[in-house]
N, C-alpha and C positions, 0 to 999 in steps of 0.2 A: 262620671263613672260609666254611664250608658254609652257615651261616645267611645270610651276605651274598649268596651265589649264589642261594639259595632265595628271598631277598627280591627280588632283581633279576628272577628268572624270574616270581615272582608278580606283581610290578609290571608287567612286560611283558605278562603274560597278562591282567591286569585292564584295562590300557590298550588292548590289542588288542580285548578284548570290548566295551569302551566305544566304541571307534571303529567296531567292527563293527555294534553295535546303533544307533549314532547316524548313521552316514553310508552304510552299505552297504544297497542295495536289491536285492531278489530277485524273480524273476518268480513270480506266484501264479496257478495254473491250477486249474480245477475239472474233475475227470474224471468222466464219466458215460457213458451209452449213449443212442443216439437211433435213431429210426425215420425212414426217408426216404419222402417222399410227392411226387407230382407237384404242380406249382403249381395245377392245376385238374383236377377230376374230374367227369365226367358219367355219370349212371347211369339206366338204365331198370329199374325194380324192379317185380316182381309180388307183390302181397300175397295172403294166403290167400283173401280174398273176391273175387279176380279183378281188383281195381283196379290200374291202372298208375300208377306214380309216376315223374315226370320231374324229376330233381334235378341241379342244377348247383352244385357247391361250389367256392369259391375258398379253397384252403388257405393262400394267402399271408396273408390276414387272417382266416381261419377263419369265413367267412360263407357263407350259402346265397344265391348270386346269382339263382337261378331255381328255382321249385318249382311243379309243376302236378300235378293229379290227374285222371285219366280214368276216369270211372265209367260203367257200362253199365246199362241198364234191366233190370228183372227179366224173365227169359225171353229176353233178347237173346243171340244167338249171335255172339260177337265173337272175332276172331282177330288175333294180332299176328304178322306175317310179317317175318322178319329177312332182310335182303339178304346172302345167303351170301358174296357177293364181297368184303365188307369184311374177312372173316377171312383172306383170301389177300393182302391189301394190306399192304405194309410200313408205310405211313403213310396215315392218313385225312385228307383235306383238308376244310377248312371248307365246309359246304354239301353234302357227300356224303350220299346217301340211305342211312340206316342200316336203316330198315325202315318199315313202315306198318301201320296198324290198319284192319281191315275189320269194320264193324258191320252185320249184317243188318237190324237194326231201323232204323238211320238210312238205309240204302239203300232199305228199304221205304217209309219216310217221304218220302224224296226222290221216289220214283216216284209215290207217292200225291199229293203236292203238284203234280207235273207233270200228272197226270191231272185234278185239280181245276181247274188253270189252263186246260187245254184245254176243259173243260166250260164254264167261265165265258166263254171267248172265243167258243165256239159259241153260247152264250146271247146274248151281245152282238150277234153277227151275226144271229141269228134275230129278236131284239127290234127291231133297227134297220132291218130290211128286210122287205118284203112277201113272202109265199110263195104258191106255186101250190097248187091244190086237191089235187093228188097228194101234195104234201108235208104238207098238213094231215091226209090219211088216214094217211100214214106215221107222223106224230107221234102220232095217236090209237092206232094199232096198237102203237107203241113204249110208249105209256103203259099200255095193257092188259097187255102182256108184263111190264112193270116191276111192275105191280100183282100179277100172278100170282106172280112170283118173290119179291116181298116177303111175300105171305101164306104161301107155302110155307116160306120161311126163318123166318118168325115162329113157325110151328107147331113147326119143328125146334128153334128156340132155346128155346121154352117147355118142350118135352120135355127138352132137355138141362139146363135149369136145375133141373128136378126131380131128374134123375139126378145132377147135380153136388152138390146139397145132400145127397143120400143117399150121396155118395162112390162112385158107380159109374163116373164118368168123371173124367179128370185135369183139372187147371187149364188146361193148354195146349189141350185139346180144347174145353173150355167157352169159353175166351177166343176161340178161332178161330171158333166158332159165333156168338158175340156180335158179333164183328167183321164177319162176313158179313151178319148181320142189319142192322147199321148201314149197311153199304155198299148193301144192297138198299133200305133206307129212303131213303138219299140219292139213289139212282138214280131211285126213284119220284118224289121231289120234283122232281128235274131234269126228268123226263119230263112231269110235270104242268105245270111252268113253261113248257117248250117248247111244249106243246100250247096252253096258255092264251095264250102270246105270239103264236102263229100265228093263233088264232081271234079274239082280242080286241085285239091290238096292245099296245104298251107306252107308259107315260108317261115323260116326261123323268126323273122321280125314280127310276123303275126302272132306266133306263139308267145313271144316275149311281151307283146302288147296285151294279150289276154292275161298273162300272169301278173302284169303290173295292175290291171283292173281288179284282179282277184285280191291282190295285196291291199289296194286302196279300199275296196269294199270291206275287207276284214278289219281294217283299222277303223272305218266308220262304224261298223257294227260294235266293235269293242268300246268306242267312245260313247255311243248311244246306250249301250248296256250299262256302262258306269253311270251315265246320267239317270237312267231308270232306277238304278240301285240307290242313287242319292235322293230319290223321291221318298224313300223311307225315312221318316223323321224320328231320330233317336234323342233321348234325353241327354243333354250335355253335362248334367251333374245330378246328384241325388237331391231330392227335395219333395215338396208337396204341391199338389194342384191347387191354385187359388180359385175358389168358387165365389163368384160375385155377380149379382144381378146388375145389369146396366139400368141407369135411370131412364124413365119414359121420355124425357126431353133431350136425350142424347143426340146432338147434331153433328157429332164427329164423323168424318169421312172414313174412319177406320173402325173396325170392330175386332176385338181380340177373340180368337177361337180357342187358344190354349194359353194359360199363364202358369208358369212353373216358378216356384220360389225356393231359394236355398235358405233354409231356416236353421242351418247349423250356426249362424251368427246373424245378429240384427244390428242395424245402425239407427240413429235418430238424427233427423235434420232439424235444427233449431235456428230461428231468425234472431239476429242480434242487432240492436240499434247501432247505426253507424258511429255515433259518438262513443259508444261503449266498446267498439272493436279494439281500441288500444289496450284494453284490459284483458283481452282474450288471446290465448296462445295454445299451440298443440301440447298435449300432455296433461292439460288441466282436467280435473274430475268434474263430472256432471251427474247430479242426483236427479233421478226420474221418479215420478209418482204416477201410477196408473189409476184409472177410474174403476178398475176391477178389484174391489176390496182394498183400495188404497195401498197396493203393494209398491215397494220401492226397489229401484234398480240403480246400478252404478254404470257409468259410461266414461270413456276417455276421448277427448277431442283428438281427431286424427287429421282433419283438414279444415281449411278456412277458405271460402271463396274470395276471389280478388276482384269481384264486381258487385255493384249495388243493384238491388231490386226494390221497386216501389210496392209496399204493402200498406193499404189503407192510407195512401198519401204520405207514407213515412219511408225514409231511406233505411233499408236494412240489408244485412249481409248474412248469408246462410253459413252455418257451422255444422260440420259432420262429426259425430262421435260414435265410436264403436261400443256396443253394450256388452258388459261382462255376463257370462253365463253363470247363473246361480239358481237357487231353488225356485225363484219367482219367474224364471224365463218362460215357463209354460203358460203364463198369463198374458204373454205378448201376442198380439195379432197384427198382421200387416196393415198399414195405414191407420193404426191407432194413434189418437192424439193424447199426449201425456204432458204433465207439468214438469218443467225442467228448471234446474237451478245450477248455474255454472259457478264453481268455486274458484274465485280469482285470487285466493290467498289472503294473508294478513297484511293490512295497510295501517300506517299511523293514523291516529284519531283525526288529526287535522286533515289529512288527505281523504279520509272516509267522509268527513263533513262536507268537504269540497265536492266530492262526487255526488253526494245526496243533493246538494244545492244545484249542481249541474243537471241532474236528472229532473228535478222540479222545473228548472228553467227550460229544458228541452221539451218537456211535456206541456 
């Protein structure tokens, strides 16, 4: 009698297990942790050599949308001035002035070109019109003065060259002397040209040569003016300034001056074990739980890396998911770590048990 009951119980158990493994489906989820990032980030970074890097990164597709390098000439005194008002704003709008770069060398170059243009315009006027005797005498005296200044500066420069090679004066002092010598030489040539033009007149070829110089200088001034305008750094999108203290042991050769984040949308980056990658695909839902009041967020997988990275001696692949905006999105902060659960759908009970055993084996 007992054997019959045991047989019936065993039969029911076997039948139940058969039905369970054949027809029952269970939800399979992958649990991991993730880091939240804004959809876009813009950084102004200073390197050890003083170079400024302008980097715009799109975290949605993990690409650098824009990258530029601002280098300064040797001996140039350059400044980056931040618009302090941006730190007091709750939100930065696209096109707001974040700061601007001041380069003494480029400002000097701009003034020098403007001076050369004025000289060429004066030459053109002198060459194309007749002059009175008093202007001829004035041009002669101007030429004599330019000759004296040139000869004096030449002697000073020759003396400084000897001192420079003997390491008695600095590079800056020598370069300043050499630059003054070139300026005096240029002024002498201009004075000679003005005097010759007044006393002998000018040929059409000379007039056309001066006009071509004027056109060239005007183009250089236009290009330099556009470059000076580009030194005003404008916000490429609307967002918020990221305020973060750097760690005391930061050995990076770069330091960020400005960080701007586009918080209209966030993403989360989650690492997935290599053996679990076959269960993950774009479009799957990811449930996120924050540490701020255990708030929950929903995200959708939009990208999967095609390369493996080692984390704690384990092979993992990074998965990117876009976070949906809801009433809990205000609890999100950049670089926040959250608990993530990837919904891989319903799988047959037999497959579910196989995946569990495989997870135990891999761990």
